SERO-900386 format. One record per residue: x, y, z of N, C-alpha, C in turn. Coordinates in steps of 0.05 Angstrom, whole numbers, plus 5000, padded with zeros to 4 digits. Layout:
BEGIN
XYZXYZXYZ/...
***
This chain:
BEGIN
401858765911402258795882401058545868/399458605848398158385834399858295810/400258025809401857905787400057875763/401057975740399657945715401257785695/400257555688401757385669401857505641/404157485629404557595602405157375583/404257415559404957225538407957245531/409257015527412157025520412457155492/414757275488415257395462415157195440/414157275418414057095394416857025385/417256765381419856675370421956645392/421156635418423156615439424756355438/423556145427424955885426426255835399/426356045383427556025356430156175356/432256045347434956175347435056385325/436556595331436956805312438856715289/440356495294442256395274440756245252/441656285227440356155204440555845207/438455695201438555405205440855275189/441455375166443655255150446355285164/446655515177449155565192449355375216/447055345230447055155253447554865244/446354795221446754515211449654475203/450854675191453654655183455454625207/454854785228456554775252456254495265/453854385265453354115276454953905261/454753925234456253725217459253755221/460254005222463054045227463953935254/462353975274463053875301463053575302/461053445290460953155290463253045273/463853175251466153085234468753095250/469153315265471553335281471753115302/469453055314469452845334470152575322/468852515299469352265285472252245277/473452465267476252455258478152395282/477552525304479252485328478952185337/476552085337476151805344477651615325/477451675299478751505279481751515283/482851755288485751775291486651625317/485051645337485651505362485651205357/483651105343483550825336485950735320/486650895300489050835284491550805301/491851005319494250995337494250745354/492050695367491950465385492350205370/491150175347491449925332494249885321/495450105311498150095301500150015323/499750135347501450065369501149765376/498649675376498149385382499449205362/499049275336500149105315503249105314/504349325324507249345324508549115340/507049015360508148805376507448525366/506148515343505548255330508048165315/509047935320511447835307510847765278/512947755262512547675234511547385232/512447215250511446935250508446925256/507547075276504747085283503047205260/504247415248502847545226502447345203/504647195196504446995175502346785180/502146705206500146505213497346615211/496946865220494346995219493247025191/495047085172494247145145495146935125/495546695134496646475117495046435092/492446445094490646395070489046635061/489846875071488247105065488847215037/486747295023486947434998485047664998/485747894985483848114983481248024969/479048134978476448054967476048124938/477448334929477148424901479248304883/480848114892482948004876481947784858/482547804832481947594813484547474803/485247234812487847124807487846954781/490246934770490646754746490946464756/490946284738491246004744493945954758/493945774777496445704791498345554774/497545474749499345354731500445554711/499745804714500746014696503846024698/505146014675508146014675509246264688/508046494683509046744695508846744725/506746624736506446604765508646424776/509146204764511246014774513946154773/514646284751517246414749517546654768/515346794772515447024790515846934819/514546714826514846594853517746504856/518946384836521746294838523646524841/523046744827524746984829524547104858/522147114869521747214896523347044916/523246784912524646594930527646644928/528646694904531546744901532347004914/530747214911531347464923531147444954/529147304964528847274992531147115004/532446954988534846814997537046995006/537047244996539047435005538247585030/536047505041535047615067534447375085/536547235093536146985108534847005135/534947245147533747275174530747325173/529547335150526647385148525047155160/522847225172521047015183518646965165/518547105142516347075124516846845105/514646715096514646535074513046665052/514446785033513146955013511546794993/509246894986507646764965506746984946/506646914920506047104899503347024887/501747234882499247194866499247404844/498347324821498147514798495147594795/494747854797492147974794491447994765/489247884757488347894729487348174722/489148364721488548644716490448754696/489448924678491049054658492649284669/491949384692493349604705495949504716/498049664714500749584723501049664752/501449464769501949524798503049284812/504049334836504949114854504549204882/503949014900503249084928504348884947/505048974971505848804993503548795013/502448565019500148535036500848345059/499148345080499848185104500447895099/502147785116502747495116504847415095/506147605082508147535062506947515034/504547625030503247615004504147844986/505147774962505847974943504047954919/502748174912500948174889502348314866/502348194843503448314819501148294798/500648514783498548504763499648404737/497848294720498648214693499548464677/498348694683499048934669502049004673/502948964698505749024703507548814690/506848564691508448354678508548404647/506548514636506548584607508448814601/509048974622510749204617513749154622/514448974639517248924645518548784621/521048854616522448744593524948574600/525548564625527748394634527248294662/528648084670528347984697529448184717/531348344709532548544727530448754735/528748834716526649024721524648904741/523848664736521948534753523148484781/525648414782527048354807526948604825/527348834813527249074830524449124841/522449094824519649134834519048944857/519848694854519448494875521148554900/523648634895525348714918524248944933/523049134919521749364932519549274950/517949084941515748984958516948834982/519048684978520448555001521348765021/522148995011523049215029520849305047/518349305037516049385055515749175077/516248925071516148725092518448755112/520748825101523048865119522549085139/521249295130520649525148517949505161/516449295153513849235164511849475159/512249595136510449815129507549725126/507249485114504549385109503049345135/504449285157503049235182502049505193/503549705190502649975199500150055183/500250005157498050075140495549905147/496049655155493849485164492349605187/493849735206492649865228490750085220/491450235199489750435189487250315177/487650085162485349955150483349855170/484349725191482549615212481049845226/482550055232481250285245479050405228/479550435202477550535184475150355182/475750095183473549895183471649935206/472849955230471249995254469750255253/471150465243469850725242467450725223/467750615199465550605180463350425190/463950215205461950045215460150185236/461550345253460050505273458350715260/459450855240457951075227455650965211/456050745196453950645178452150445191/453050325213451450125226451749855213/453649815195454049565182455749375198/455749125191457448925204460348975197/462048975218464949025213466048815193/465248565196466348355179465648405150/463448545145462548585117464148785102/465448975117466849195103469749205112/470549055132473249085143475449035123/475348815109477548755090477648955068/475349045058475349235036476749495044/476149595068477449835077480449795081/481149565091483949495094485349475068/484049365048485249345021486049615011/484249805013484850075003487150205018/487150185044489150315060491950185056/491949925052494549785049495949845023/494649985005495850024979497250294976/497750424998499150674996501050715020/503550795014505550845035506651125032/507951225053509151485053511551495035/512451735027514751765010517251645024/517551685050519851575065519851275065/517451155068517250865068517950755040/517050895019517550804992520550824986/521851034995524751064990526350845004/525650785028527050565042526550295028/524150255018523550005004525149994978/525450224964527150234940530050164946/531050274968533850214976534249914981/532249794994532449515000532249354974/530349434957530049294931532549304914/533949534914536449554899538549364911/538649354938540549174951539948884943/537448804941536748534933537648484904/537248684886538048654858541048624856/542548784871545448774871546448504881/545148404903545948154914545447924895/543347944879542647734860544347734835/544847974824546147994798548948104799/549748224821552448344823552548624810/550248734802550049004791547049084792/546549344787543749444787542949544760/544249454739543549544712540749464706/539149644694536449604685534449584709/535349624733533549594756531249794754/531750034746529650234745528850304716/529550134697528950184669525950204663/524350044677521450064674520350344679/521350464700520450734708521450944688/523850904677524851084657523051084632/522150844624520350834601517650974607/516650924631514051054639514351354640/516751454645517151734649517251884622/517751734600518151874574516151784552/514951554556513251444534510351524540/509151664520506451774524504351554528/504651324514502551114516502750964542/504651034559504850894585503551074607/502151284599501051474618499251334638/497451154629495651014646497150844667/499250704657500850544676502250724696/503250944687504551134705502651234727/500251314718498251424738497551204757/497150964748496350744765498550684786/501050674777503150614795503650844815/503351094805503751324822501651334844/499351204840497251204861498251074886/500250904884501350764908504350794910/505650954893508550974894509351264888/511951334894512851614891513051694862/513451954857513752064830516151934816/515751864791517751704777520451834774/520552084765523052224760524652244786/523452324807524752354833525752084843/524151884838524851614847527351514832/527551554806529851464791532351604801/532151864805534452024815535351924842/533451864860534251764886535651494885/534651324867535851054864538651074853/539051244833541751284822543651384843/542751574859544451684880545151474901/543151314908543651104928545650894918/545350814893547250624881550050734880/550350994875552951124874554151124902/552551194922553551204950554550924959/553050714950553750444958556050324941/556750464920558850364902557950124885/555350104880554349884864554649934834/555549734820556049754791553349784777/553149984759550750034744550849914716/553049774710553249634685553449334690/552349174672552448884676550548744657/550748484655549148334636546248324646/544448374627541648384634540448104629/538948004649537847734647535047744635/534547594613531947604601529847464618/527347534613525147394627525047104619/523946944636523946654632521346554619/519746734608517346654595517146784568/
***
């Protein structure tokens, strides 16, 4: 039998599937792989950071500041008084290993954040909004609550993992983008973490003043005043819904038997 070579069929090496569909499947597959890798990195780093003591953390981040932070002068009266208030509140948590330091962000947006090493950031916008020391004490006590539960360290794990992930994907130097990614991740906590921080903050306020009157007054104003919408949106980007938060705090104070009436302390500036 004589073998006769035949030409291959036209288009034999071309898929019947539309190129756009194939490209979409490839992108989806790669995205899924990257997500799995990122989640694995987050898990591993969070587990590792869990075993870092507060003392070691404080040493590691002793002089660290977010790259996008624009601070006010260290002679600013509000900075000095806010630091003193943090020190007084922290005195009701004697077992803490942190040495808390306050920085005021020169920003008109109202917000406050707990960052690694005992760093508490308060914006000028928030200080412009508070009307009593009691209101400010709760905000600061809330941030102390994040340190108590070490929420910020868990968030740091997510930030570091995202830094590594973006560095691998983009080919950039980890050091060049690491802190920025961590900054973003550190500014948001879960609802459960925020509620626990609120409970701790209320406890600090009660320990300092003997009552929790005006502790949540700032959030009540944001909840009803139209011109505070921007401040509300800004704060909600890193904190729970205001109405639910107030209700939860009232309920917690009632369960603990804390007095909700008492003399309100004016701001010292």
